[in-house]
N, C-alpha and C positions, 0 to 999 in steps of 0.2 A: 621648409616648415609648413605645416598644414594650416588651412584657414582658421580652424577652430582654435589652434594655439596662438596664431598670429593676432587674433582679436583680443586676447587676454581675458580670461574669465572674470565675470563680476561676482559670481558665487562659486565657491568650492565646497562640496559636501564630503566630509570624512565620516565614514560609517563602519561600524563593526558588523561583521557578517557571521551568522551562526548557521544552524542546520536548516533554517527555513528562509527562503528567498522573499516571501511575501512582504514582510514589514519593510524590507529594504526597497523593494519596488514601490511600495506605497510612499516611502520617504522621498524617493526620487520624483515620483509623480506629483507629490504635494509641493516640493520646494523648487522643482525645475532648475537644478543647478547647471552651470555651464561646464563644470568639471566635477568628477566624482573620484574619490580615493577610497578604496575598500581595504579594510583591515581584515585579513583572512588567516585561517590556520592551514597548515600544509597537509598534503596527503601523507599518511604514515601507515604503511602496511595495509591492514584491512580497513582502517579509518579513512574515509574519503577526504575529510577536512573541508572547510567551507570554501577553500580555493576553487573547488570544482564549480561552485555556483557563479563564479566570476570568470575564470579563465577557461572552464570546460575541460574535457567533455564531461557531462553529467552522467555518472554511472547509472545503469538501469535500475538498481535497487533504490537510488535516490530519486530518480525521475518518477518511479512508480507511486510515490507517496505525495506528489504535488499535482495540482491541476494543470500547470504549464511547466513542462520540463526544460524549457530553454534557460540559458544563462540570464543573470540579472541584466547585464548590458543589453542583451538582445531584447528582452522583455521591455526594457525602458527606452529603447531607441537611441542608445548611446553609440555614437560613432567611435572608431578605433582610437581617435585622437582625443576623446573626451573623457577617458577614464584610465586609471592605473590601479595597481594593488600592491599592498605591503604585507608580507607574511610575518605573523607574530605567533608566539606560543599561546596555547589555549589556557594554561593555568599558571602563568608567571606574570603577575601584575607589574612587578618592577621592570621587567624587560619590555612589556607592552608600553608602560609609561615612557621609558626612555626612547623606544623607537617612534612612538607617537609624538613625543617632544621634538625629536630630530625632524620628523616629517613636517610638523607645523612650522619649524624654523625654515625648512626648505621651501615650503609653500609661500611663506612670507617673502622669501628672497625672489622666488619666481613670479609671484603674482602679488606685488605689494599693495595694489589697490582693491584686491578682491575681499569680499566678506567670506569668512571661513565659518562653516557650520559643522559642529560635531554631533553626530547622531549615534546614540548608544543603544538602540532598540534591539539589535541582533547580537549574536556572539555570546561567549561565556561570561560569567561574572567577573573573571579576571580581566578579560578584554574590556568590559564596561568600565571597571575601576581604573585601568590604565589610561584609557582615552579620556575619561572624566578628569583625572588628575592632571594629565597633560594640558587639557583645555583650560583648567583653572590656573595652572602655573604659567601659562603663556602671558608675556607682558602686555600684549595687545588683546583687545576683546575677542573672544571666540564664542559665537552663539552656540548654545547647547540645546538639543531637543531629543525627544524620543516619540515614537508613534504610539499613541494611546487611543482609547475609544470606550464605548459602553462595555461594562463588565457585568455579566450576570453572576460571576464568581471570581475567585482569585486565580483561576487557571487560564482563562482565555478572554480575548476581546471579541465582541460580536462582529462578525464579518460585515463589511460595508460601513462600519462606523469609525474606522481608523482615520486618524488625523494627526498631524505633527503638533506636539505640545512643546512650547518653549519652556526651558527650565531656568529659573532664577537661581543664581549662585551668590547673590549679594551677601548673605549671612556667612557663607564659606569664606568669601574674600575679605569680609570685615574681620572675621576671627583671625585670618592669616595676617592682616594688617596689625592687629593687636599683638600677635605672637612675634612678628618682626619688630614691632616697636619695643617689646620687652627685651629682645636681644640687643637692640640699639641702646637702650638704657644701660645694659650691662657693659658697654664700652664707652659710656658717657657721650654717646652720639645723639644728643637731645634734638638737634636740628633735623637729623635724619628721621627721628621718631615723629616729629611734627609733619614732615613731608609725607610719611607713610599714612598718617591718620587724617591729614587735611581733607582728602577727597571724600571721606566719610563723615567727618564732623562738620564740614562747612557746606555740604550740599543742601539744597532746598528740601524741606521735609517731604514734599510731594514726590520727590525723586528718590526717597529713601525707604523702600518697602521692607523695613527691618523691624524686628520685634522691639517694642519700647525699652525693654530692659537692655538690649544690646546697644541701642542708640544712646542710652544714658551712660553705659560703660565707655562707648566711643567718645562721647563729649567730655566726660571726666578725664579720660586718658589724654585726649588732645589738649585740654587745658593744662594738665600737669606737664606734658611735653613742652608746651609753649612757655610755661613758667620757668622750667629749669634751663631751657634754651636761652631765655632772657638772663637768668642768673648767671649762666656760663659766660655770657658776654658782658657781665657787670652792669646790666640794666636792672638794678635792684628794685627800683620803683615799679617798673613794669611787672617784674616777678611777684612782688608783693601783692599788687592789684589782682593778679591771676590766681594767687594761692589763697587769699583771704576767704573767698566763698567756699573753699574746701577745708575750712578749719575743723570740720567735724571728723576728719581723718586724723587720728592721733599722730601719725608720723609727720603729717603736714603741720599740725598745730605746734609741734616742738620746734619747727624751723621758723615760725613766724616772728618771735621776738628778735632774734639776731638779724633776720632779714629786714625788719622794721628799722632797726638801729642802722644797718647799712644804708637803707633808703634815706634816712634823715641826714647822714653824713654826705650823701651824694647831693642833697639839696642845698648845701651851704656854699654860697658863692659871694663874690664881691667884684666890683669893677676896678680893674688895675690897668692903668694907661689906656683907658677907653674900651677895654675888652673885659668880658665876663670871665672870671677865673674861679674855679672850684677851690675851696680852702682845704688845707690838709685835714685828715680825720682827727677827731677828738678822742677816739678810743682805738684799741688794737684790733678790732674786728676786720677792718679792710686788709691789713697785711696778712692776717691769717686766712682770709677769703682768697687772696691772691695765691697763697701757698697751696691751698686745696686745688685751685685752678691749674697751677703748675703740675701738681701730681696727676691731674686728669690728662694733661697733655703728654706726660711721660707714659701713662698707661696706654696711650694711643701710639706710642713709638715716636712722638714728635719731640725729640730731645733738645733741639735748638730752641723751640718754643718754650719748653719746660724750664730750661736754664735761664732764658731771658726773663721769665716770670719770677724765678727764684731770686735773681738779681734785684728785680723790682720789689720783692718782699723786703729785702734788706733795706733798700732805699726808703720804702714806704714806712717801715718801722722807725727809721731815723726821723723821718718827717713828722710822724705822729708824736714821737717823744719831744722833739723840739717845739712843736706847736702846743702840745698839752702842758709842757713844763714852762716854756718861756715865751709862747706866742710868736715864735720865730718861723716864718714861712721861707723855705729855701729858695723860693722863686724871687724873693725880695728881702734880702738881709741888710738892714741899715746899720750904720756905724754905732748908733745909740744902743743897739741890742747886744753888742759884743764888747768884750774887754778890748781896750785900744790896741794892745799888742797883738791880739788875735785878728782883729779887723785888718791891721797893717800886714800881717802875715798872709791873709787870704786875698787882700786887694793888690794883686800882683801888677796890675796896670797903674796903680796909684791914682785912681780917678776920684776916690772919695765917695763915689756914687753907690747906691744899694746894689748888692751883689746877687747874682743868680748862681747858686752852688749845686754841684752834683753830689754823688754819693760820698766820694772821698773827702771833699771839703765839709759835707754835712757831718761826717763822722768826726772830723777834726773839731768842729763846733761842739758836738756832744761830749767828746772825750775831754775837752778843755773847760767848757762852761758847766758841765754837769758831772763833776768828779765823783760824786757819791751815787750816781745812778747805777742800776744793776747792769745796764748794757756797757757802761764804762768799765765796770768790773770784769766783764767778759773780754773786752778788747784792749783795755789798758788806758791809762791817762795819757793825754797828748802833752808832750814836753816840747816847748818852743826853743829852749835854750841849749839843750844837749843834742849833739849829733847822734848819740847812741839811741837806738830804737827802744821805746818803752812799750811797744806793742806786744801782745800776747801771741801764743801759738795759734789761737783761734783767729786772730786778726791776720796773721801771716798766711794761714790757709785760705782765708777769704780772698786775700790779694791774689793768690795763685790761681784759684778757680775763676776769679773775676777777670784776670788777664786772658784766660782761655776763652771766656765768654766774649771779651772784646774783640778777639781775633776770629770769632765764628762768622759763618756766612750771613747770619741775620744781623750782625753788628758792623764791624769795621773790616773784617777779613773775608776769607773765602773757604775756610775749612769747616765742614759740617761737624757738629758735636755728636759724640757717640753715647751709647748706653753706659759705657764705663765712666765717661765724663759726668753723666747724670748721677750715677751711683755715688760718686765722690761728693757731688754737691748735696744730694739728698742726705748722705750720712752727716755732712757738716751741719745742714739745717736741723736734722733730728737731734743732734747733740748740742748745738749752740743756741739756736734761735727759736725753734718751734715750741719747746717746753715753756720758756718764759712767756711767749705770746699766749699760749693756752692758759697759763696761770693768770695773766693779766685779763684775759677775757672772762675767766671764771670769777675774778675779783669784781667784775662788773655785773655779776649775777646771771651770766649767760654761758652758753656753750655753743660752739660752732664746729660741726662735723662735716665730713666730706658729703658732697651731694649724692643722691641715691643712685643705685645701680639696678633698681628693680621697680617697674611700675606696679606689679602685683604686690610687692612689699609695702608700697604706699597705700594701696586700696584694699588690702586684705584678699586679694585674688582678682584675676582678670575675668 
């Protein structure tokens, strides 16, 4: 291995080469890179291609029109181990982009500590576009420059005034972050949108040379992403605080009343056995909110998560009804709150102490104590005396999918749940539980819809 390669370059210059070697020589002289990669076009028939200005030999007709007919490496004093070249098409920006993209990946692999500089002064417009797009698309920073100088007109730069000019691409990258965040919203990936926008929205103003209008859009989009990421993890109070300053957006204003109600429910606590415990919800908003969350997980292909949340919807619905109707908290059910025969039925250990009951026992309480309730009408009255089941078909179907959920990998078993399993659960929910929940929410004077799938839909355009 040569000494030049063994030292590992600190700066690698990637430059497009056109019909004139002068600007490329100027770029090398100004930057003094340790290594240069030239993007050139190939010799094709009568067309010399810019390859001749790098690899030689320079044809007489090309040499005759320049002051110094030597190749660019020769004029720049580059040793044989300090440069390489890559042939690209002259008028195919897509191929130029891809080859430049692969080149940048290779340079990152070979020289991970080097600064990479992309110079687009020479070459065709397609070569310029391809290299620029590849530099912008690179996940690590690529400095971008071109050789400029004093211009008496739009045709030429005054000889002797050439100098490298660094090109800012912050606005381009910020717009790309907004576009990527829009796509993340489309799949309910709010945390991903936050991560995409945070470098722009949270940077110090002095480090953000962006137009004020773009900064305002970034800050607003970032706040929205943070708000829905919080809502998606049931941090309703945090989501409400983030969305309230954006109440001027009609789509946001419509979400604030149900979100405020969800936040109030989340703030209701009591001390039980020396520990703070959140009380059950007083309205049906939370079960419906969990259902929408389950649908978001299913849309992402996370069917185990989705079905686990659907199970929780049923349980939360029962807890809401028992609390709102009889002030029964399934975490602590006392003997005085139930009919004696039902408490004896549920108190299998015969301790007489307050009970902690799960979904099945909670349904027993509802179906026995609230015989006229709409959910009892769905599932059937609980009969303690007869061995014959009084449950409905809807209840039996719940038991079946609940058992599959119990044996899933996220619960007590090891079998992942499938899309078909989710479709069965979703059909049951859509038929049995979701419409009554939506009617109950409507009776409270509110509506709760799925969280948004578009940033631009919230803001009226990005």
